[in-house]
N, C-alpha and C positions, 0 to 999 in steps of 0.2 A: 513656467509653472509656478512662479512666485515662491520658490524654495529659498530658505534662509541662506545667505552667502557663506556662512560658517560651515554649513552642511555640505554645500557644493565644493568648497575648498578641500574638505576632508575626503571627498570622493576621489579626487586625483591621486592623493597620497595612497589611499587604500587600494585602488586598482593597480597601481604600479607594484605594490607589495604582493598582490594576488596573481600576477601574471604567470609565475611558475606553476602555481596550483591549478589555474585554469588550463594550462597546457596538459597537465595530467588528466584532467577531466575530458579534454578533447581526444586524447589518445584512447581512453576507454570507449568514448563515443564512436570512434572510427572502428575499433574492434567489434563492437556490437552491431554497427552498420553492416559490416561484412557478414556477421552471423545472420542477420535478417535477409540480406540479399541472397546468400547461399540457400537459405530455406525457401525463398521465393523461386529460385532457379530449380532446386531439387523437386519442388512440387509441380513444375511445369505450369505455373499459374498463367491463365489466359483470361481474356475479357469475358468469357462465358461465366466466370465465377461471380461477376457482378449481378447476374440475374436474380430475381426475387422469387421466393415461393410463399404460398399462403396455406391456409388449412392445416393439414397434417404435416406438410413440409417433407414428404417423402422424396428421396433421390435429389437432394439439394447439393449440386456439385460444388457450389461456392462454399457452403458450410463445411463440406468434407475437405476442401482445399485448405481452408482456414485452420481446421483442426490438425491437418497434416503438417502445416507450417509451424504451428505452436509446438507440436510434439518434436519437430526437428530442432527448433530453437532451444527447447528445454532438455533435449536428448532423452525423451521419455518414449514409452511404448504407445501412449495414447493421449488424447486431449479432448476436453469438452469445453467449447467456447460458444456461449449462447447469450442472446439478448433476453431470453426468458429469465436469466439470473439478474436481478435488478441492482445488485451491489456486491461488494466483496463480502460483507456480512452474510448476505443471502447465500453466496457460494460456499462459505464456511459452514453455515447451517446445513445446507444440502449435503455437503461432504460428511459432516458428523453423523447426521441421521442415516446416511447411506452405509457407513462403516460400522456403526454401533448397534447392538441388539440388547434387549432386556438382560440385566445382570452384568453386562460388560462394564469395564472400568476405563474411563478417560482420565488421562493424567496430563496436566500442563506443567512443563518444566521451566516456564518463564513467568511464574507467578500468576497473578490475577489477569485474565484476558481482558480485551477491550470491552468497554461498557456495553456495546450493542450485543455482545454474546452472553451477557449475564442471564437474560431471560431465556435464551436458547438452551443454555446448559442447565439452568435451574438454580443458579446462585441467587437470583432473585425469582421469587415464586411466579410461575406461569403454568397454566393447565396444559400447554402444548410443549413444554420443555422436555429435554432429554430425561431429566429427573422424573417427570411424570410417567415416563415409559419404563422406569426401573433401571435406568442407566446411571451408574455411579460416577462421581467426579472427585478428583483430588488435585492438589497442586504442590509444587516445590518452588520456592522462591529463588531468585537469583542471589548470588553472594558477590558483592563488589563487581556488579555488572557482568558476571560470568555464571556459567552453570555450576550448580552445587553437585559435583561429581560424586562425593561420598554419599549424600542422601539419595541421589538417583540410583546408585548401585544397591544400596540397602533396600530401597523401595522395590526395585525390580526383582530382587531375590526373595522378597516376602509377599509380593502381590502379583497376580496375573493381570497385566495391563493389556488392553486391546489396542488402544490408540494413544500415542504421545503427541501432544500438540505443542508446537513451537511458534510463538509469535515474534517475528523478527523486529518489527517496528515497535516503538515504545508506547504507542497509544497515548492515553492521557496520564501516563505515569511519569515518574521522575528518573527512571533508569535510562541507560543508554540503549540504543538500538543495536541489534546483534549482527556483526559482520559475518561474511561467508566463511572466514577463517575459523570462527568459533563453531559454526555448524560442522565444518570439515573435521573438527576434533571430536565433538560430542556424538555425532551420528554413529561412527564406527564403535565408539565406546559403548553405546547403547546396544548395538547389534551383537556385540561380543557377549553381552550378558543375556540378551533375549533376541534371537534372530527373527522371531515371528511377530514381534510387536510392530505395528504400523506407525511410521513416523510421518506426521502431517505438518507441513510448514505453511503458516500464514505469511505470504510473501508481499502483502500490500505495501506500497510505497518503495519497495526495494528493487524492483526489476530494472536491469540495465545500469544500476549504480556501479556495479563491478563487472568483471568479465565472466564471472561464473554464477550460475543459479543453483539453488539448493538441491535440485534433482540431479545435478552433476556431482554432488558430493554425498549421495546416498539417500536422500529423502524419498520416501515411497510415493508421496502425493503432495502437490504444491498448489496453492490457491491464491488468486488475486483478482483485482477489479480492472475493468476496461475504462473507467472514468478516472483512473489514476495513471500510472506510468505507461502501460502498454497501449492505451487508447490514443496516445499522442495528442489529446485535446480534440480529436475528430470523432472517435466513436461516441455515439450519443448515450449509450448505456451498455450493460453487459458485464460478464465476468468469465474467468477461465478456471478450469481444474485440469492439471496435467499429472501424469504419473504412470504407475503400472496398469496394464490393460484391464485386469480384472477389477481393480479398485475404481478406475474411471468408469467402467461399465456399470458398476453398482451406483455411482453418482448419477449417471444418465438415467437409470431406472428410478432413482429417487426424484429426480427433477421432472421426469415425464410419468411413465408408468411401467411396471414390471412387464417384460415381454416385448416392449417396443424401445424403451431407453433412448439411445442416441440416434435411432433411425427416424425419429420424428422431431419436429420443432421447426416451424417455418421461420425464415430469416427476414421476411417482410421488408426487403430492400436495404438491409443494413450491411450486407457483405462488403460493399465497396468502402464504406466508412471504417469498418473494422480493419480491413487490409491497409487502407491508406493511413490510418492512425498508427498501426504497427510499423509501417514504413518510416514514418516520421519519429517514432518513439525514441530511438537512441539520441537524436538531436534534441528533442524536447526535454528528455531527462537530463541531458547535459546542461541545457539552459536553466532548468530547475535547480540543479546542483550549484551552478555558478551564482544564481540568485541567492541561494541559501548561504553560500560561502561569503558573498558580499554582505548580506545581512548580518552574519555572525561578526565579521570584522568591524563593520560600521557601528553596531550597537555596543560591541566591546570597547571600542575607542571612546564611545560616549558614556562609558562607565557602567554598563549593564552586564549582568551575568548571562552568559549564553552557553548552549550545549547543542551540538558539538562546537568546539572552537574552530576557527577558520582553517587551521592546519591539521586537524585530526582526520583520520581515515573515517569515511562515512559508509553507513550501511543503508541509508534511505535518503529521501529528499526532504525530510522534515528538519526544521530548525526551531529550537526552543529558545525563547527569551523569557528569563525569569524576572518578573517585575516586582514581586514581593508586596504589591498592593493592587487592589481591584481597579483603581482609577487609571493607572498607566496601562494596564491590560486592555481596558475598554477603549481608551483613547488610541492606542496603537491599532487595534482592530478597526476602529472607525476610520483611521487614516488609510488603512489598506483598502477599505471599501471606497473611499473618496478617490483612490488611485486606480480603480477598476474600470474596465471598458463598459460594463453594464451596471445600471443602478448606482452610479457614482453619487447621485444626489441624495440617496437614502442614508440614514444614520442607524446602523445596527445597535441594538440594546440587548442586554442579557435577557434570556427567557427560558421557559421549560421546553424541552425537546424530547420526543419519543426515544426511549432506549437509554436515556441518561438520568442519573440521580440528581446531579447538580444543575443549576442554571448554566446555560452556555451562551457566550458571546461569539458570534460567527459572522465573519466578513467573507463574502464570496460573490463578487460581481462577475459571474462567469457565463459563458455561452451555453454551457451544459449545467443544469441544476445539480449542485453537490459535487461538481468536478474538483478533484484535489490535485490535478496536474496543472490546472490554471491557478494563478496566484490567489491564494486564500489564506486566511488566518483565523484561528478559533481557539477557545480554551474554556475550561470550566471555572466558574466563580468559586474557587476554593484555593487555599494556600498550597504552594507559594505563588499562586497567580501567574501561571505560565501561559504565554502565547505560543501556540503550535502553528508555525507558518510552513506552508508547502507550495510547491508549484512555481510556474513561470513559463509560459509557452515559448517565449524568447527571452534571452537575457536582458535585452533592451527594455522590454515592457516590464519585466520583473524588477529591474533597477528603478524604473520610474515609479512603480507602485510602492516600493520600499522607501524611496525618498519622500514621497507624499506622506507615508505613514510616520516616518521619523520627524518630518516637519510639523505634522499635526500634533504628535506627541509633545514635541518641544514647546509649541505655542500654547498648549493647554496645561503646562506645568504650573 
């Protein structure tokens, strides 16, 4: 691969150091594999689930089996898993519009949400936003990468909040992603103050990273994407919403139409890919985590600031590399692109992207457009110039991509 010998020598040292941490990742992978298999067995999944429907999609047994499996894995009353939701952001938007009505109040307790939700909420003006329908929004920032319990309590005692939104992954912020242990503490705290408030968790990038999901610690509704963790690199698109039955049914009626909701929605031949992707998901997430851990230690050894560090508890598959200058950020992303299986000959450059205020540099030579479970790396051209790397369908391919990126970065110093 024409990688500098100094970098290759460092790999051996790093991998020996990481063996005990990789073993912990594999133990979680085995636990979640059991969870998936039990869900498959409980649903009595059979080959008939692979059949396709078109048109309205009435009586799609495969779609119903998939949603039963997802509900079992997340330990929820219901699930909505559909190719009609084109992304995690689309699923989040569907959920918010389903649960909120004019004059209702949405509160984020993890600060400013991900960039693609700004126009959905109305933080950035849009005639189709929640704000345009008279839905109010407010936020409480995290303090030292944890929830601000005092402000949350004061706010809930003085305002009637309909939905609380918790975004686990950091997005394009500099904060840490939120572990399941932090959710396990804050959710009962909120419910003790207001038992009726709906707690919605944006679980993108976080599924199967630990043994427990947010719905198992009290979240009312949980949302994520199928071109991230749970699609296993096989599902070509789609997203999921899981939670309490009445809330999921509202989301179904928002996605399709009132009166029909979850009963319609053709699968168009996607069922097998969704099921097979979920089957591989625990292993693929483990590979992504190992790739992130390897990246963290390698770049730290080379003198870069990284978050999380290689030996920290992780909440998602994202690794931050803080470059402090635009040139290194751009060169690292270009190196990731050169180590990708698709479009490796192309050189990504910063550009404008729908839903983002800053120019974005994005490397994603993936089999599925925009897939974040395949090795990719991106970041906004703003200080402190952070590369957000995620994915790796196998650890071996992830390591190859990272080594190409490090080598390209070093050669362009």
